[in-house]
C-alpha positions as CSV (number, residue, x, y, z in Angstrom):
1,M,-59.8,-35.1,142.3
2,W,-57.0,-33.3,144.1
3,Q,-54.0,-35.2,145.5
4,L,-51.8,-34.4,148.4
5,Q,-48.7,-36.4,148.7
6,A,-45.6,-36.6,150.8
7,T,-42.4,-38.4,149.9
8,H,-39.6,-39.0,152.5
9,N,-36.0,-39.6,151.7
10,T,-36.1,-43.0,153.4
11,T,-37.3,-46.4,152.1
12,N,-40.5,-47.9,153.3
13,P,-39.6,-50.4,156.0
14,E,-42.8,-52.5,155.2
15,G,-42.6,-52.5,151.5
16,D,-40.3,-52.6,148.5
17,P,-36.8,-51.6,149.6
18,D,-36.3,-49.8,146.2
19,Q,-39.2,-47.4,146.8
20,L,-39.2,-44.3,149.0
21,H,-41.6,-44.1,152.0
22,G,-44.6,-41.8,151.3
23,N,-48.2,-41.1,152.1
24,G,-51.0,-39.2,150.5
25,M,-54.7,-38.7,150.1
26,W,-57.3,-37.6,147.5
27,V,-59.9,-35.0,148.1
28,D,-62.8,-33.7,145.9
29,T,-62.5,-29.9,145.9
30,E,-59.8,-27.3,145.7
31,E,-61.1,-25.8,149.0
32,E,-60.7,-29.1,150.8
33,A,-57.2,-29.6,149.2
34,N,-56.1,-26.2,150.4
35,S,-57.5,-26.8,153.9
36,W,-55.7,-30.1,154.2
37,W,-52.5,-28.5,152.8
38,E,-52.4,-25.9,155.5
39,C,-53.1,-28.5,158.2
40,W,-50.5,-30.9,156.8
41,S,-47.9,-28.1,156.5
42,R,-48.4,-27.0,160.2
43,A,-48.3,-30.6,161.5
44,R,-45.2,-31.7,159.5
45,N,-42.3,-32.1,161.8
46,T,-40.0,-34.3,159.8
47,S,-37.1,-33.3,157.6
48,N,-36.1,-34.4,154.2
49,T,-39.7,-34.6,152.9
50,V,-41.2,-33.3,149.7
51,S,-44.9,-32.5,149.8
52,T,-46.9,-31.8,146.6
53,L,-50.5,-30.7,145.8
54,T,-51.7,-31.8,142.4
55,N,-54.9,-30.6,140.7
56,P,-57.4,-32.7,138.8
57,D,-55.5,-32.1,135.6
58,G,-52.3,-33.7,137.0
59,E,-50.5,-30.4,137.4
60,V,-48.5,-29.8,140.6
61,V,-49.7,-26.5,142.0
62,R,-47.8,-26.5,145.3
63,V,-44.5,-27.9,146.5
64,R,-43.0,-27.8,150.0
65,F,-39.5,-29.0,150.9
66,D,-38.9,-29.9,154.5
C-alpha cells in the first residue's frame, strides 16, 4: 500500500505533547496515490508542514516542504 503523510511543526493538542501533529492515509495503487498527492498539494494552505509519499516498499518517493 502507498502512504501519504503530513507532519506539522506543532504538537498534537489532543494527544501526546511530545509528538508532532500529523495526518495521513493509505491507498492501494500508485495512480490513486499520485491523484491524492496532487489534490493534497493544491489544498494545503498551512506552513511549516512536511508531506511525504511512501511506496509499498517503504521508500519515500515524494517530499514537499510547506
